[in-house]
Structure formats: structure tokens, C-alpha cells
C-alpha positions in Angstrom: 62.3 86.7 116.1 60.7 88.1 119.3 57.5 89.4 120.4 57.5 93.2 121.0 55.4 95.3 123.3 52.7 97.3 121.6 52.2 100.9 123.0 48.8 101.8 124.1 47.3 105.3 123.2 47.8 107.8 124.7 51.6 107.6 124.2 53.6 110.5 122.8 55.6 108.2 120.6 52.5 107.2 118.7 52.0 110.9 117.5 55.6 111.3 116.2 56.4 111.2 112.4 58.6 108.2 111.6 61.9 108.6 110.0 62.6 107.4 106.6 64.8 104.1 106.5 68.1 104.4 104.6 68.6 101.0 103.5 67.6 97.5 104.2 69.9 96.1 106.9 69.9 93.0 109.0 68.5 95.2 111.9 65.6 96.1 109.6 65.2 92.5 108.6 65.0 91.5 112.3 62.6 94.4 113.1 60.2 93.2 110.3 60.3 89.6 111.5 59.5 90.8 115.1 56.7 93.1 113.9 55.2 90.0 111.9 55.4 87.8 114.9 53.9 90.7 117.3 50.9 91.3 114.7 50.0 87.7 114.3 50.2 87.1 117.9 48.1 90.1 118.9 46.2 89.0 116.6 46.0 91.9 114.1 46.1 92.5 110.5 48.7 95.3 110.5 51.3 96.9 112.6 53.5 100.0 112.2 56.9 100.3 113.8 55.9 103.3 115.8 53.5 101.0 117.7 56.3 99.2 119.2 58.4 102.3 120.0 60.5 102.2 116.7 60.4 105.7 114.9 61.2 104.1 111.3 58.9 104.1 108.2 58.0 100.5 108.2 54.8 98.8 108.5 53.7 95.1 108.0 50.1 93.8 107.0 48.3 90.7 106.1 44.5 91.2 105.5 43.8 87.6 105.0 41.1 87.0 107.5 40.4 83.5 106.6 42.1 81.3 109.2 42.2 78.4 106.5 43.9 80.6 104.0 47.7 80.9 103.6 49.3 83.7 105.4 50.2 86.7 102.8 52.4 89.0 104.9 53.7 92.3 103.1 56.6 94.3 104.5 56.6 97.9 103.4 59.5 100.2 104.0 59.1 103.8 103.2 55.8 103.3 101.7 53.9 105.9 99.8 50.5 106.3 98.1 50.9 107.1 94.5 47.2 107.1 93.7 43.8 106.7 95.3 40.3 106.2 94.0 37.5 108.7 94.1 35.3 106.0 95.4 35.2 105.8 99.2 34.7 102.9 101.6 33.6 103.1 105.3 35.1 100.4 107.4 34.7 99.8 111.2 38.3 100.3 112.2 40.1 99.2 115.4 43.8 99.5 116.2 46.2 97.3 118.4 47.2 100.5 120.2 43.7 101.3 120.9 42.4 98.0 122.0 38.7 96.9 122.1 37.7 100.4 120.6 36.2 100.6 117.0 34.7 103.2 114.7 33.7 103.9 111.2 36.2 105.6 109.1 35.8 106.6 105.6 38.9 106.4 103.3 39.5 105.8 99.7 38.2 102.4 98.6 41.3 101.8 96.3 45.0 102.9 96.1 48.4 102.2 94.6 51.3 102.1 97.0 55.1 102.2 96.2 57.5 101.0 99.0 60.9 99.3 99.3 60.9 95.6 100.0 63.2 93.7 102.1 64.7 92.6 98.9 65.9 96.1 98.3 63.7 96.4 95.2 60.9 99.0 94.8 57.5 97.5 94.7 54.2 98.9 93.4 50.8 97.4 93.8 47.0 98.4 93.8 45.0 97.4 96.9 41.3 97.4 97.5 38.8 96.3 100.3 40.3 95.6 103.6 43.8 95.6 102.3 43.4 99.3 101.1 41.8 100.2 104.5 44.7 98.4 106.4 47.5 100.1 104.3 45.9 103.6 104.8 45.6 102.9 108.5 49.3 101.9 108.8 50.6 104.6 106.7 48.8 107.0 108.9 50.7 105.6 112.1 53.9 106.5 110.2 52.8 110.1 110.1 51.7 110.2 113.9 48.0 109.8 112.8 45.6 107.3 114.7 42.3 106.1 113.3 40.6 108.1 116.1 42.2 111.4 114.4 39.4 110.8 111.7 36.6 111.0 114.2 34.8 113.9 115.8 36.4 115.5 119.0 34.0 114.1 121.2 34.4 110.6 120.0 38.1 111.0 120.0 38.1 112.2 123.7 35.7 109.5 124.8 38.0 106.8 123.4 41.1 108.6 124.8 39.6 108.7 128.3 38.8 105.0 128.1 42.2 104.3 127.0 43.7 106.2 129.9 41.7 104.2 132.4 42.6 101.0 130.6 46.3 101.9 131.1 45.5 102.8 134.8 43.9 99.4 135.4 46.8 97.6 133.7 49.5 99.4 135.8 47.8 98.3 138.9 47.9 94.7 137.7 
């Protein structure tokens, strides 16, 4: 298990649609372990493979925010939404690939997802609250969509300019 480098927007790899995973292999299991370690270290509540430069349809999440609570990591391979509620929820979203930038994004308040687990079996579960928001945010990453793509063009351009400046300053050291 090793920490991976998280790509920072704008990076063209973040805008690519990820490819389905054919089957669970030791490499996919190792990737999931690295992603969980990277997510917890960041710290974040979700991380999609494209965020570490891997074009595979896999993401990890753990929306347990209470530091006293036991971790509840979920690894989703080839996830898909099978149902969403009509009720909506607006959450102040952030992203490990867009550090220190937050904005309100409105999404379905509840959803049902189906995915392949590392055990090779199909899983099906409903999520609500922060878990639902996180699952949709990470699934967007697999489709080359960032949370800022849900914002107005002006807000998106403003955040993108901040990220370009941030990356320039990082490169200078």
C-alpha cells in the first residue's frame, strides 16, 4: 500500500471518461488499497481512480466524518446509479483535485447504486445525506466531470484560474 499523487485541476486526465474494469485482479485490489490510503491521508471522504491518473472505473469513499467512529470504507468498481430521489440536497462540495475551493452543488438527496466489489460480487445499496453526495461526486469523476462543471461559467473560470496559479506556485517550490 502506497500513497499516490493526486492530480490537480486543470489536468486533461481529469476530463477523460474512465474505462470499465474487466475483472477484479490483484492489481485492482492493490489500486483500491493505495486509493484508500491516499484518500485518508489527504484527508478526504472520496477518491476516484482518474484523480491519481488511472483511467479505470473505480472509486473509494468513506463519508464517516466523526473521528471517533470506526472507518467504513467502500470500494466501488464499475459503479452505476440505478435510482435517484426527486428530492434534492445542496451541499458545499470540495475536491482533492481542486484544493481549498468549495461551492454549493445540488444533487439528488438519495440514490441507489450497483457496483462490483473487490469480492467479485455485485453490490446494491441506497445512500443518503453526505454519502449520496459523495457517491455522485466520485461517479462524476469517472465520467470526466468535476464538481465545478455544475457551476456557472464565471464561477468555474474563477476557480480554474486559481488552480492554474496554485499549480504555478507549487512548481516554483
